[in-house]
C-alpha positions as a Markdown table, in Angstrom:
| # | Residue | x | y | z |
|---|---|---|---|---|
| 1 | Met | 24.2 | 0.5 | 20.1 |
| 2 | Lys | 21.0 | -0.6 | 21.8 |
| 3 | Lys | 18.9 | 0.9 | 19.6 |
| 4 | Ala | 18.6 | 3.8 | 17.1 |
| 5 | Leu | 18.5 | 7.4 | 18.5 |
| 6 | His | 15.3 | 8.3 | 19.6 |
| 7 | Ile | 14.4 | 11.8 | 19.4 |
| 8 | Phe | 12.4 | 12.3 | 22.4 |
| 9 | Ser | 14.2 | 10.1 | 24.5 |
| 10 | Phe | 17.1 | 12.6 | 23.6 |
| 11 | Leu | 15.4 | 15.7 | 25.0 |
| 12 | Phe | 16.1 | 14.7 | 28.4 |
| 13 | Ser | 18.9 | 12.0 | 28.3 |
| 14 | Leu | 21.5 | 11.7 | 26.1 |
| 15 | Val | 22.8 | 8.4 | 27.7 |
| 16 | Val | 26.1 | 8.0 | 26.1 |
| 17 | Leu | 26.9 | 5.7 | 28.8 |
| 18 | Phe | 31.0 | 5.4 | 28.2 |
| 19 | Ser | 30.8 | 8.2 | 31.3 |
| 20 | Cys | 28.6 | 6.0 | 33.4 |
| 21 | Glu | 30.6 | 2.4 | 33.1 |
| 22 | Pro | 34.1 | 3.4 | 32.8 |
| 23 | Ser | 34.8 | -0.3 | 33.5 |
| 24 | Arg | 33.6 | -1.2 | 30.3 |
| 25 | Ala | 36.8 | 0.1 | 28.7 |
| 26 | Glu | 38.6 | -2.7 | 29.9 |
| 27 | Asn | 36.4 | -5.4 | 28.8 |
| 28 | Gly | 35.9 | -4.4 | 25.4 |
| 29 | Asp | 32.3 | -3.7 | 25.7 |
| 30 | Phe | 32.9 | 0.0 | 24.4 |
| 31 | Leu | 29.5 | -0.1 | 22.3 |
| 32 | Asn | 26.9 | 0.2 | 25.3 |
| 33 | Gly | 25.2 | 2.5 | 23.1 |
| 34 | Val | 22.8 | 5.7 | 22.9 |
| 35 | Asp | 19.7 | 4.4 | 24.8 |
| 36 | Gly | 16.3 | 6.2 | 25.0 |
| 37 | Thr | 15.4 | 6.8 | 28.3 |
| 38 | Gly | 20.7 | 24.6 | 32.9 |
| 39 | Thr | 21.7 | 28.6 | 33.7 |
| 40 | Gly | 22.4 | 29.3 | 29.8 |
| 41 | Ser | 24.5 | 32.0 | 31.0 |
| 42 | Gly | 25.7 | 30.6 | 34.3 |
| 43 | Ser | 23.6 | 33.2 | 35.9 |
| 44 | Gly | 20.9 | 31.0 | 37.6 |
| 45 | Ser | 18.5 | 33.9 | 37.8 |
| 46 | Gly | 15.6 | 32.6 | 35.6 |
| 47 | Thr | 15.4 | 35.9 | 33.6 |
| 48 | Gly | 15.5 | 34.4 | 30.5 |
| 49 | Gly | 12.7 | 37.0 | 28.8 |
| 50 | Gly | 8.7 | 36.8 | 28.6 |
| 51 | Gly | 7.9 | 36.6 | 32.5 |
| 52 | Thr | 6.8 | 38.8 | 35.2 |
| 53 | Gly | 10.0 | 39.0 | 36.7 |
| 54 | Val | 9.1 | 36.3 | 39.6 |
| 55 | Val | 12.0 | 34.1 | 40.4 |
| 56 | Lys | 11.1 | 30.5 | 40.9 |
| 57 | Gln | 13.3 | 27.5 | 41.5 |
| 58 | Leu | 13.1 | 24.2 | 39.6 |
| 59 | Lys | 11.4 | 21.8 | 42.1 |
| 60 | Ser | 11.1 | 18.3 | 39.9 |
| 61 | Val | 11.0 | 17.5 | 36.0 |
| 62 | Thr | 8.9 | 14.2 | 35.2 |
| 63 | Ala | 9.6 | 12.7 | 32.0 |
| 64 | Lys | 7.2 | 10.5 | 29.9 |
| 65 | Asp | 8.4 | 8.7 | 26.8 |
| 66 | Asp | 6.2 | 7.0 | 24.1 |
| 67 | Thr | 6.5 | 3.9 | 26.1 |
| 68 | Gly | 4.7 | 5.3 | 29.4 |
| 69 | Glu | 7.9 | 4.9 | 31.1 |
| 70 | Thr | 8.2 | 7.6 | 33.7 |
| 71 | Ile | 11.2 | 9.3 | 35.8 |
| 72 | Thr | 11.4 | 12.3 | 37.8 |
| 73 | Tyr | 14.3 | 14.4 | 38.6 |
| 74 | Asn | 14.1 | 16.1 | 42.0 |
| 75 | Tyr | 15.8 | 19.0 | 43.0 |
| 76 | Thr | 16.6 | 20.0 | 46.4 |
| 77 | Tyr | 18.0 | 23.7 | 48.0 |
| 78 | Thr | 19.1 | 25.1 | 51.1 |
| 79 | Ser | 19.2 | 29.0 | 51.5 |
| 80 | Gly | 18.6 | 29.2 | 47.9 |
| 81 | Lys | 21.2 | 27.0 | 46.6 |
| 82 | Leu | 20.7 | 23.7 | 44.7 |
| 83 | Ile | 22.2 | 20.8 | 46.9 |
| 84 | Ser | 21.2 | 17.6 | 45.4 |
| 85 | Val | 19.4 | 16.5 | 42.2 |
| 86 | Lys | 18.0 | 12.7 | 42.3 |
| 87 | Ala | 16.4 | 10.4 | 39.8 |
| 88 | Ser | 13.3 | 8.7 | 41.2 |
| 89 | Asp | 14.6 | 5.4 | 39.9 |
| 90 | Asn | 18.0 | 5.8 | 41.9 |
| 91 | Ser | 20.0 | 5.9 | 38.7 |
| 92 | Val | 21.7 | 9.1 | 39.2 |
| 93 | Lys | 22.4 | 11.4 | 42.3 |
| 94 | Tyr | 24.5 | 14.6 | 42.2 |
| 95 | Asp | 25.3 | 16.4 | 45.6 |
| 96 | Leu | 26.8 | 19.9 | 45.5 |
| 97 | Ser | 28.5 | 21.6 | 48.2 |
| 98 | Tyr | 29.9 | 25.3 | 48.1 |
| 99 | Asp | 32.3 | 27.7 | 49.1 |
| 100 | Gly | 30.5 | 30.9 | 49.0 |
| 101 | Ser | 28.4 | 31.2 | 46.2 |
| 102 | Ser | 30.2 | 28.7 | 44.3 |
| 103 | Ile | 30.2 | 25.3 | 43.8 |
| 104 | Asn | 33.5 | 23.6 | 44.9 |
| 105 | Lys | 32.5 | 19.8 | 44.8 |
| 106 | Ile | 30.1 | 17.5 | 42.9 |
| 107 | Thr | 29.7 | 13.9 | 44.3 |
| 108 | Val | 28.1 | 12.0 | 41.4 |
| 109 | Val | 26.4 | 8.6 | 42.4 |
| 110 | Gln | 25.5 | 6.5 | 39.4 |
| 111 | Asn | 23.5 | 3.0 | 40.0 |
| 112 | Glu | 23.6 | 0.7 | 36.9 |
| 113 | Gly | 21.8 | -2.1 | 38.9 |
| 114 | Thr | 24.7 | -4.5 | 39.1 |
| 115 | Thr | 27.3 | -1.9 | 39.6 |
| 116 | Val | 27.2 | 1.8 | 41.6 |
| 117 | Thr | 30.3 | 4.2 | 40.1 |
| 118 | Thr | 30.7 | 6.8 | 42.5 |
| 119 | Thr | 32.8 | 9.8 | 41.4 |
| 120 | Asn | 33.9 | 12.9 | 43.4 |
| 121 | Phe | 34.9 | 16.5 | 41.4 |
| 122 | Thr | 36.3 | 19.1 | 42.8 |
| 123 | Leu | 35.8 | 22.3 | 40.8 |
| 124 | Thr | 38.1 | 25.4 | 40.0 |
| 125 | Tyr | 37.3 | 29.1 | 38.3 |
| 126 | Ser | 38.8 | 31.9 | 37.3 |
| 127 | Asn | 37.1 | 35.2 | 37.7 |
| 128 | Gly | 34.1 | 33.4 | 38.6 |
| 129 | Lys | 34.1 | 31.1 | 36.0 |
| 130 | Phe | 34.1 | 27.5 | 35.7 |
| 131 | Val | 37.5 | 26.2 | 34.4 |
| 132 | Glu | 37.8 | 22.7 | 35.6 |
| 133 | Ala | 36.4 | 19.9 | 37.5 |
| 134 | Lys | 38.9 | 17.0 | 38.4 |
| 135 | Gly | 37.1 | 13.8 | 39.3 |
| 136 | Thr | 38.1 | 10.7 | 41.1 |
| 137 | Gly | 35.8 | 7.4 | 40.5 |
| 138 | Thr | 35.3 | 3.9 | 41.7 |
| 139 | Glu | 33.1 | 1.3 | 40.7 |
| 140 | Ser | 31.2 | -1.3 | 43.2 |
| 141 | Thr | 33.3 | -3.9 | 41.2 |
| 142 | Gly | 36.5 | -2.5 | 42.6 |
| 143 | Ser | 37.7 | -0.7 | 39.4 |
| 144 | Ser | 38.9 | 3.4 | 39.7 |
| 145 | Phe | 39.1 | 6.0 | 36.9 |
| 146 | Lys | 40.0 | 9.5 | 36.6 |
| 147 | Asn | 38.0 | 12.0 | 35.0 |
| 148 | Thr | 39.2 | 15.9 | 34.0 |
| 149 | Ile | 36.4 | 18.1 | 32.5 |
| 150 | Thr | 37.1 | 21.4 | 31.0 |
| 151 | Ala | 35.0 | 24.2 | 29.3 |
| 152 | Thr | 35.7 | 27.0 | 26.8 |
| 153 | Tyr | 33.8 | 30.2 | 26.7 |
| 154 | Thr | 33.2 | 32.1 | 23.5 |
| 155 | Asp | 31.9 | 35.8 | 23.7 |
| 156 | Asn | 30.9 | 34.7 | 27.5 |
| 157 | Lys | 29.2 | 31.9 | 26.7 |
| 158 | Ile | 30.1 | 27.9 | 27.0 |
| 159 | Ser | 31.0 | 26.9 | 23.3 |
| 160 | Lys | 33.0 | 23.8 | 24.3 |
| 161 | Ile | 33.2 | 21.0 | 27.0 |
| 162 | Leu | 35.4 | 18.4 | 27.0 |
| 163 | Ser | 35.8 | 15.3 | 29.4 |
| 164 | Lys | 38.5 | 13.1 | 29.6 |
| 165 | Met | 38.6 | 9.6 | 31.1 |
| 166 | Val | 41.3 | 7.7 | 32.3 |
| 167 | Gly | 41.5 | 4.3 | 33.9 |
| 168 | Ile | 43.9 | 3.2 | 36.8 |
| 169 | Asp | 45.3 | 0.0 | 36.7 |
| 170 | Ser | 43.7 | -2.4 | 39.2 |
| 171 | Ala | 47.0 | -4.1 | 39.6 |
| 172 | Asp | 49.1 | -1.2 | 40.1 |
| 173 | Pro | 47.5 | 2.4 | 41.2 |
| 174 | Asn | 50.6 | 4.0 | 39.3 |
| 175 | Val | 49.7 | 2.8 | 35.9 |
| 176 | Ser | 46.9 | 4.4 | 33.9 |
| 177 | Tyr | 45.6 | 4.3 | 30.9 |
| 178 | Asp | 43.4 | 6.7 | 28.3 |
| 179 | Met | 39.9 | 5.4 | 28.1 |
| 180 | Phe | 37.9 | 7.8 | 25.8 |
| 181 | Thr | 37.2 | 11.6 | 25.6 |
| 182 | Leu | 33.6 | 13.2 | 25.4 |
| 183 | Gln | 33.1 | 16.7 | 23.7 |
| 184 | Ser | 30.5 | 19.0 | 23.4 |
| 185 | Asp | 31.1 | 21.7 | 20.5 |
| 186 | Ile | 28.1 | 24.4 | 21.0 |
| 187 | Thr | 27.2 | 27.2 | 18.9 |
| 188 | Tyr | 24.7 | 30.1 | 19.7 |
| 189 | Thr | 22.2 | 32.7 | 17.8 |
| 190 | Gly | 21.9 | 35.1 | 20.2 |
| 191 | Asn | 21.4 | 33.8 | 24.0 |
| 192 | Asn | 20.2 | 30.6 | 22.5 |
| 193 | Ile | 21.7 | 27.3 | 21.4 |
| 194 | Ala | 21.9 | 26.8 | 17.9 |
| 195 | Ser | 23.8 | 23.7 | 17.4 |
| 196 | Trp | 25.4 | 21.4 | 19.6 |
| 197 | Lys | 28.0 | 18.8 | 18.3 |
| 198 | Phe | 28.4 | 15.6 | 20.8 |
| 199 | Ser | 31.6 | 13.6 | 19.9 |
| 200 | Thr | 33.2 | 10.4 | 21.8 |
| 201 | Ala | 36.6 | 9.4 | 20.6 |
| 202 | Phe | 38.4 | 6.4 | 21.8 |
| 203 | Pro | 42.3 | 5.9 | 21.7 |
| 204 | Pro | 43.9 | 3.5 | 19.3 |
| 205 | Met | 43.9 | 0.1 | 20.7 |
| 206 | Pro | 45.3 | -2.7 | 18.1 |
| 207 | Pro | 44.0 | -4.6 | 16.2 |
| 208 | Ile | 40.7 | -3.0 | 16.7 |
| 209 | Thr | 40.0 | 1.1 | 15.9 |
| 210 | Ile | 36.8 | 2.3 | 16.9 |
| 211 | Pro | 35.6 | 5.7 | 14.9 |
| 212 | Pro | 34.4 | 8.6 | 16.8 |
| 213 | Ile | 30.6 | 8.3 | 17.4 |
| 214 | Val | 29.2 | 12.1 | 16.6 |
| 215 | Ile | 25.6 | 13.1 | 17.3 |
| 216 | Thr | 24.6 | 16.6 | 16.0 |
| 217 | Ser | 21.5 | 18.7 | 17.3 |
| 218 | Ala | 20.0 | 21.8 | 15.7 |
| 219 | Phe | 17.8 | 23.9 | 17.8 |
| 220 | Ser | 15.5 | 26.5 | 16.2 |
| 221 | Asp | 12.0 | 28.3 | 17.0 |
| 222 | Tyr | 12.5 | 29.4 | 20.4 |
| 223 | Asp | 9.9 | 30.9 | 22.5 |
| 224 | Ser | 10.5 | 34.4 | 24.5 |
| 225 | Lys | 9.8 | 32.5 | 28.0 |
| 226 | Ile | 12.2 | 31.4 | 31.0 |
| 227 | Asn | 14.0 | 28.1 | 30.4 |
| 228 | Pro | 13.8 | 26.4 | 33.6 |
| 229 | Phe | 16.9 | 24.4 | 33.0 |
| 230 | Asn | 18.7 | 27.7 | 32.8 |
| 231 | Thr | 17.8 | 28.8 | 36.2 |
| 232 | Leu | 20.3 | 26.3 | 37.4 |
| 233 | Pro | 24.2 | 26.4 | 38.1 |
| 234 | Glu | 26.1 | 26.9 | 35.1 |
| 235 | Ala | 28.8 | 24.5 | 36.9 |
| 236 | Tyr | 26.3 | 21.9 | 37.7 |
| 237 | Asn | 24.8 | 22.2 | 34.0 |
| 238 | Ile | 28.4 | 21.8 | 32.9 |
| 239 | Val | 29.2 | 18.6 | 34.8 |
| 240 | Ser | 26.1 | 17.0 | 34.3 |
| 241 | Ser | 25.9 | 17.5 | 30.8 |
| 242 | Leu | 28.4 | 14.2 | 30.3 |
| 243 | Tyr | 26.5 | 12.2 | 32.0 |
| 244 | Gly | 24.0 | 10.3 | 30.4 |
| 245 | Leu | 21.1 | 9.8 | 32.8 |
| 246 | Glu | 20.2 | 13.7 | 33.5 |
| 247 | Ser | 17.8 | 16.0 | 31.8 |
| 248 | Thr | 19.2 | 18.2 | 29.1 |
| 249 | Ala | 21.7 | 20.1 | 30.9 |
| 250 | Val | 23.4 | 21.6 | 27.8 |
| 251 | Thr | 19.9 | 23.0 | 26.8 |
| 252 | Gly | 20.3 | 24.8 | 29.9 |
| 253 | Phe | 22.8 | 27.0 | 28.2 |
| 254 | Ser | 19.8 | 28.6 | 26.2 |
| 255 | Ala | 17.9 | 31.6 | 28.1 |
| 256 | Asn | 14.3 | 30.2 | 26.2 |
| 257 | Asn | 12.8 | 27.1 | 25.4 |
| 258 | Tyr | 13.2 | 25.7 | 21.8 |
| 259 | Lys | 10.0 | 24.5 | 20.0 |
| 260 | Lys | 11.9 | 22.3 | 17.2 |
| 261 | Ile | 15.2 | 19.9 | 17.5 |
| 262 | Thr | 16.7 | 17.9 | 14.7 |
| 263 | Val | 19.2 | 15.1 | 15.7 |
| 264 | Ser | 21.8 | 13.6 | 13.2 |
| 265 | Ser | 23.6 | 10.1 | 14.0 |
| 266 | Gly | 25.4 | 8.7 | 11.3 |
| 267 | Thr | 22.5 | 8.1 | 8.4 |
| 268 | Asp | 19.9 | 8.5 | 11.1 |
| 269 | Thr | 18.1 | 12.0 | 11.1 |
| 270 | Gln | 15.0 | 12.8 | 13.0 |
| 271 | Ser | 13.2 | 15.9 | 14.4 |
| 272 | Ala | 10.6 | 16.8 | 16.6 |
| 273 | Thr | 8.3 | 19.7 | 17.3 |
| 274 | Tyr | 7.1 | 21.0 | 21.0 |
| 275 | Thr | 4.4 | 22.7 | 22.5 |
| 276 | Tyr | 4.5 | 24.5 | 25.7 |
| 277 | Thr | 1.8 | 25.0 | 28.3 |
| 278 | Tyr | 3.3 | 28.1 | 30.7 |
| 279 | Asp | 2.3 | 29.3 | 34.2 |
| 280 | Ala | 1.4 | 33.2 | 35.0 |
| 281 | Asp | 5.1 | 34.1 | 35.7 |
| 282 | Gly | 6.2 | 32.7 | 32.1 |
| 283 | Tyr | 7.8 | 29.4 | 33.3 |
| 284 | Pro | 6.6 | 26.4 | 31.3 |
| 285 | Leu | 4.6 | 23.7 | 33.3 |
| 286 | Lys | 4.4 | 21.1 | 30.5 |
| 287 | Ala | 6.3 | 20.5 | 27.0 |
| 288 | Ser | 4.8 | 18.0 | 24.9 |
| 289 | Ala | 5.8 | 16.5 | 21.6 |
| 290 | Gly | 2.5 | 14.8 | 21.0 |
| 291 | Ser | 2.7 | 10.8 | 21.1 |
| 292 | Met | 6.2 | 10.8 | 21.6 |
| 293 | Gly | 6.3 | 12.0 | 25.1 |
| 294 | Thr | 6.2 | 14.8 | 27.4 |
| 295 | Leu | 8.0 | 16.7 | 30.3 |
| 296 | Thr | 5.8 | 18.2 | 33.4 |
| 297 | Phe | 7.6 | 20.8 | 35.1 |
| 298 | Glu | 7.2 | 21.9 | 39.1 |
| 299 | Tyr | 8.7 | 24.8 | 40.8 |
| 300 | Gln | 9.3 | 26.1 | 44.5 |
């Protein structure tokens, strides 16, 4: 891994770059690492509690870490529908299209500097709930892959998200091979996430066996205000939760804002406590972990 788990960076980016760079499964550099850089219920209503009932849409989120590095995620809407999310450093962009009120396609473009990866997902639903996103991806290097994302609900809440990555042989497109799986297991207390276990597993590749990488997060001490990530489409949060360069998509499944997070990976455990500044309608304007960094929110 590039460096040890960084608690505040983890707030806005999980950065397990296996999903960002599928070609690494071909060249053997699996452990690119954990690097520091919502509708919780899928309603997108922004009615998590503690507000005046005014509905606002998230315009931007600016993340500043302890080194002073800053990145802004900008959200664009048409007729009230989210159609684009883009990082200010061009590291990632999401383009969304709709069939009626449901997102039916998401295109993810990731720019790693030397490699640009484009993945086109087609989404399916059952009784209005997300079932699956099937994606075909290509890299600027010529490599290609398939990515299937499925979701499981418990008591009408997202409890599991599974992503399977399959490589396509460059010499014979009819030949494919398993690369890795990413899995989120989520539990709740009321309408807020209590725990999130994120696992990365690799297929056996003798003589090398890579054990699963597991990161566990515990969330607590929630406020009663509106979680801005909870106002985003559930399907978008599901898909983007599996990409390292996107802000807190999984925490968007909570109605409110957590004040404490404890993250564990192997023998490394770190905790952080956040304080919030809110506007008159109960939306957070700023989340601060002191010297560890801040998140600043703008709405439209």
